[in-house]
C-alpha positions in Angstrom: 32.3 -15.9 37.7 31.0 -15.4 41.2 32.0 -18.6 43.0 29.9 -18.2 46.1 31.0 -20.2 49.2 27.8 -22.0 49.9 25.9 -23.2 53.0 22.3 -24.2 53.5 19.6 -21.8 54.6 16.3 -22.6 56.1 13.4 -22.0 53.8 11.9 -18.6 54.0 8.2 -18.3 54.6 6.6 -17.1 51.4 4.1 -15.0 53.3 6.3 -13.6 56.0 5.2 -9.9 56.6 7.6 -7.0 56.7 6.5 -4.7 59.5 9.7 -2.9 60.6 8.9 0.7 59.6 9.3 4.1 61.1 6.1 6.1 61.9 6.7 8.1 58.8 6.7 5.1 56.6 3.6 3.6 58.3 1.3 6.3 57.0 2.8 6.2 53.5 2.4 2.4 53.3 -0.8 1.9 55.3 -2.6 0.5 52.3 0.4 -0.9 50.5 0.3 -4.3 49.0 3.9 -5.6 49.1 4.6 -8.1 46.4 7.3 -10.6 47.5 8.3 -13.8 45.8 10.8 -15.8 48.0 13.4 -18.1 46.5 15.9 -20.4 48.1 19.5 -19.3 47.7 23.0 -19.5 49.2 25.0 -17.0 51.2 28.5 -15.7 50.6 31.6 -16.7 52.5 34.0 -14.9 50.2 34.0 -11.8 48.0 32.1 -12.2 44.7 34.5 -12.1 41.8 33.9 -9.3 39.3 31.1 -10.1 36.8 32.6 -11.2 33.5 31.2 -13.0 30.5 34.4 -13.8 28.6 34.6 -17.2 27.0 37.6 -17.6 24.8 35.8 -20.3 22.8 32.7 -18.2 22.1 33.2 -15.4 19.5 29.5 -14.5 19.3 29.6 -12.1 22.2 32.5 -10.2 20.7 30.8 -10.2 17.3 27.8 -8.6 18.9 30.0 -6.0 20.6 31.6 -5.1 17.2 28.1 -4.9 15.6 26.8 -2.7 18.4 29.8 -0.3 18.0 29.5 -0.2 14.2 28.5 3.5 14.1 31.5 4.6 16.2 33.7 2.1 14.3 32.6 3.7 11.0 34.0 7.0 12.2 37.1 5.8 14.0 38.0 3.0 11.5 36.7 3.6 8.0 37.0 7.4 8.2 40.5 7.3 9.7 41.6 5.1 6.8 40.2 7.6 4.4 42.3 10.3 6.1 45.5 8.3 5.7 45.8 7.7 2.0 48.8 5.9 0.7 51.6 8.5 0.4 49.8 11.1 2.5 52.2 12.7 5.0 51.5 12.3 8.7 51.7 15.9 9.8 49.8 18.6 11.7 47.2 18.9 9.0 46.4 15.2 9.1 46.2 15.3 12.9 43.8 18.2 12.8 41.6 16.2 10.5 41.8 13.3 12.9 40.9 15.4 15.8 37.7 16.5 14.0 36.9 12.8 13.4 37.3 12.1 17.1 35.1 15.0 18.1 32.4 13.8 15.6 32.5 10.4 17.4 31.7 12.1 20.7 35.1 11.4 22.1 35.0 14.9 23.7 37.4 17.8 23.7 39.6 16.8 26.6 40.2 13.2 25.5 40.6 14.3 21.8 43.2 16.9 22.8 45.2 14.3 24.8 45.1 11.8 22.0 46.3 14.3 19.4 49.0 15.6 21.7 50.3 12.1 22.1 50.3 11.5 18.4 52.0 14.8 17.8 54.9 13.8 20.0 55.2 10.6 18.1 55.3 12.5 14.9 58.1 14.7 16.3 60.1 11.6 17.2 59.4 10.2 13.7 57.9 7.0 15.2 54.8 7.1 12.9 56.0 5.8 9.5 52.7 4.9 7.9 49.0 4.6 8.4 49.2 1.3 10.3 51.6 2.8 12.8 49.2 5.7 13.3 46.3 3.4 13.9 48.4 1.3 16.4 49.4 4.5 18.2 45.8 5.7 18.2 44.5 2.4 19.7 47.3 2.4 22.3 46.4 5.9 23.5 42.7 5.2 23.5 43.2 2.1 25.6 45.3 4.1 28.0 42.5 6.6 28.5 39.9 4.0 29.1 41.8 1.5 31.2 41.5 3.4 34.6 37.7 3.5 34.1 37.4 -0.2 33.4 36.6 -1.3 37.0 34.1 -4.2 37.2 31.5 -4.4 39.9 33.0 -6.3 42.9 30.6 -7.4 45.6 32.4 -8.1 49.0 31.3 -10.7 51.5 29.9 -8.0 53.8 27.6 -6.2 54.3 24.4 -8.1 53.5 22.4 -7.1 51.7 24.7 -5.3 49.3 22.5 -2.4 48.1 22.7 -1.2 44.5 20.8 2.1 43.9 20.1 2.6 40.2 19.6 6.1 38.9 19.3 7.9 35.6 17.0 9.9 33.3 13.8 8.7 31.7 14.3 6.2 28.9 18.0 5.5 29.7 17.2 1.8 30.3 17.3 1.6 34.1 14.6 -1.1 34.6 15.9 -3.3 31.8 19.5 -3.0 33.0 18.3 -4.0 36.5 16.5 -7.1 35.2 19.6 -8.2 33.2 22.0 -7.5 36.1 19.7 -9.4 38.6 19.6 -12.4 36.3 23.4 -12.4 36.0 23.9 -12.3 39.7 21.3 -15.0 40.3 23.0 -17.3 37.8 26.1 -17.0 39.9 24.4 -18.2 43.0 23.4 -14.8 44.6 20.1 -14.4 46.3 18.8 -11.2 44.7 15.9 -9.0 45.7 14.5 -6.0 43.6 12.9 -2.8 44.9 10.3 -1.2 42.5 11.2 2.3 43.5 10.1 4.0 40.2 6.7 4.8 41.6 6.1 7.6 39.1 5.7 5.2 36.2 3.3 2.3 36.7 4.8 0.5 33.7 8.2 0.4 35.4 6.8 -1.5 38.4 5.1 -3.9 36.1 8.2 -4.3 34.0 10.3 -5.1 37.1 7.7 -7.6 38.4 7.8 -9.4 35.0 11.6 -9.7 35.4 11.0 -11.1 38.9 8.3 -13.5 37.8 10.4 -14.8 34.9 13.5 -15.4 37.1 11.8 -16.2 40.5 13.4 -13.1 42.0 11.7 -11.4 44.9 10.3 -7.9 44.1 9.2 -5.4 46.7 6.5 -2.9 45.5 3.6 -1.0 46.9 0.2 -0.3 45.3 -0.9 3.1 44.1 1.3 6.2 44.0 3.6 5.1 46.8 6.6 7.1 48.0 9.8 5.8 46.4 11.8 6.2 49.6 9.2 4.2 51.5 9.4 1.3 49.0 13.1 1.1 49.2 13.1 1.4 53.0 10.7 -1.6 53.1 12.9 -3.5 50.6 16.0 -3.2 52.8 14.0 -4.5 55.7 12.7 -7.4 53.6 16.1 -8.2 52.2 17.5 -8.4 55.7 14.7 -10.6 56.9 15.1 -13.0 54.0 18.9 -13.1 54.2 19.2 -11.7 50.6 22.7 -11.2 49.3 22.0 -8.2 47.0 19.2 -5.7 46.8 18.9 -3.7 43.5 16.7 -0.6 43.9 15.1 1.1 40.9 14.3 4.8 41.1 12.1 7.2 39.0 13.7 8.6 35.9 14.4 12.3 36.2 16.1 14.9 34.1 19.3 16.2 35.7 17.9 19.7 35.2 14.8 19.1 37.3 16.0 20.3 40.7 12.8 19.2 42.6 13.2 15.6 41.3 16.9 15.6 42.1 16.0 16.6 45.6 13.6 13.7 45.8 16.5 11.4 44.8 18.5 12.9 47.6 15.6 12.1 50.0 15.6 8.4 48.8 19.3 8.2 49.6 18.7 9.8 53.1 15.9 7.3 53.9 18.0 4.5 52.6 20.8 5.3 55.1 18.3 5.3 57.9 17.4 1.7 57.0 21.0 0.7 56.6 23.6 3.3 57.5 26.3 2.4 55.0 23.9 2.0 52.1 23.8 2.3 49.2 27.0 0.4 48.5 26.9 1.1 44.8 25.1 4.0 43.1 24.9 3.0 39.5 24.1 5.6 36.9 22.5 4.4 33.7 23.4 6.5 30.7 21.9 6.2 27.2 24.9 6.3 24.8 22.6 8.0 22.2 22.5 11.2 24.3 26.1 11.9 23.3 27.9 14.7 25.1 24.7 15.4 27.1 25.4 12.2 28.9 28.6 13.7 30.3 26.5 16.6 31.7 24.0 14.1 33.2 26.8 12.2 34.9 28.2 15.4 36.3 24.9 16.5 37.8 24.0 13.1 39.2 27.4 12.7 40.7 27.2 16.1 42.3 23.8 15.4 43.8 24.2 11.9 45.2 27.7 10.6 44.5 27.8 8.2 41.6 30.1 5.2 42.1 29.7 3.4 38.8 28.2 3.9 35.3 26.5 1.6 32.9 26.3 2.8 29.3 23.3 1.4 27.4 22.0 1.3 23.8 25.4 1.1 22.1 23.7 -1.2 19.6 21.5 1.6 18.2 22.5 4.9 16.5 24.7 5.8 19.5 28.3 6.8 19.1 30.4 5.0 21.8 33.0 7.8 21.9 31.2 9.2 24.9 33.0 6.6 27.0 36.3 8.4 26.4 34.8 11.7 27.6 33.5 10.0 30.7 36.8 8.3 31.5 38.9 11.4 30.9 36.7 14.1 32.5 34.8 12.3 35.3 37.2 9.5 36.1 34.3 7.4 37.3 34.3 3.6 37.0 32.4 2.2 34.0 30.9 -1.0 35.2 28.9 -2.2 32.2 28.0 -1.5 28.6 24.8 -2.5 26.8 25.1 -3.7 23.2 21.8 -5.5 22.7 18.5 -6.8 24.1 19.7 -10.1 25.6 21.0 -10.7 29.1 24.4 -11.5 27.7 24.5 -8.1 25.9 24.9 -6.3 29.3 28.7 -6.7 29.4 31.3 -5.8 32.0 33.4 -3.0 30.4 36.8 -4.0 29.1 39.0 -1.2 27.6 41.0 -3.5 25.3 38.0 -5.4 24.1 36.1 -2.1 23.5 38.9 -0.4 21.5 39.6 -3.6 19.5 36.0 -3.8 18.6 36.2 -0.3 17.1 39.2 -1.1 14.9 38.6 -4.4 13.1 41.0 -4.2 10.2 44.5 -2.7 9.6 44.8 0.4 7.6 47.0 -1.3 5.0 44.1 -3.6 4.0 42.3 -0.6 2.4 45.3 0.5 0.4 44.7 0.6 -3.3 
């Protein structure tokens, strides 16, 4: 998956201090206890290929994806079959009912309108002869909407470290997603470091440190109620000193409606650019699929505040309706990097439009014909 070009590094000193701070950071971190675990790794000579977990001989991952999308599939598969009874004419009335089903699955107004307009044109050209033809046309259009958003995370050979800033609201799954992503990157040979920048929630720092302990990944944190920007500044300095390939920085969860907290997030980004002028190289927004159309509003607000470059949609294995991906792809046109369909590391999956839509529609309409 990654295929690092490899060369030997000298062993890092486990207790090497990180002292390169501005005066502003010195005060904030005077009593800080920085937690660092140093691991040996390799460095990149070529770009890292996009993360992907596909194995044509292993159907279990795809099965988990289908299971995770079962709620949306019930709307866009079973309910669509119910609409197209044998002998029912495919006309404007049927398409209006289908549009309502799409909206109930959180597909969104803009995406639903585009889908129905496309199907309407096919009806006018008499190219939809039965329910199976309608389903095939629906899948084709849904894939067409999602395909531009299916852009996997690609990490170039430079700069180092490649900084990923992770943002989102409370409870979206930021820290868990960071842990899974770090493990995936590590398994491909990358030397990863984590920054425990969610300083508002002590459990978040502990959770990230557990991921680090479990996988021997370096974690930079500070004791007490540290300043998030200071932690991430120190982490960039440490990542450079230890020749890390990738730094993934956690941030405090905040509601998109909390202007003061959004301003603090802007501060984090400003301080980060002082530590490394072109950072962050990826700003990854974590969205909980269970928030439905509110997730679209979150993405708009975060993008406006700090410039989101990628989205990871989590918790599709719960009661969420995955139709929100269509709204994001149509209205925001932001890359969707990952989807989360379970608790395991492998359940954080690079987003694939064809795979996603095929997982929604598991059987042909004719199989339900009486």
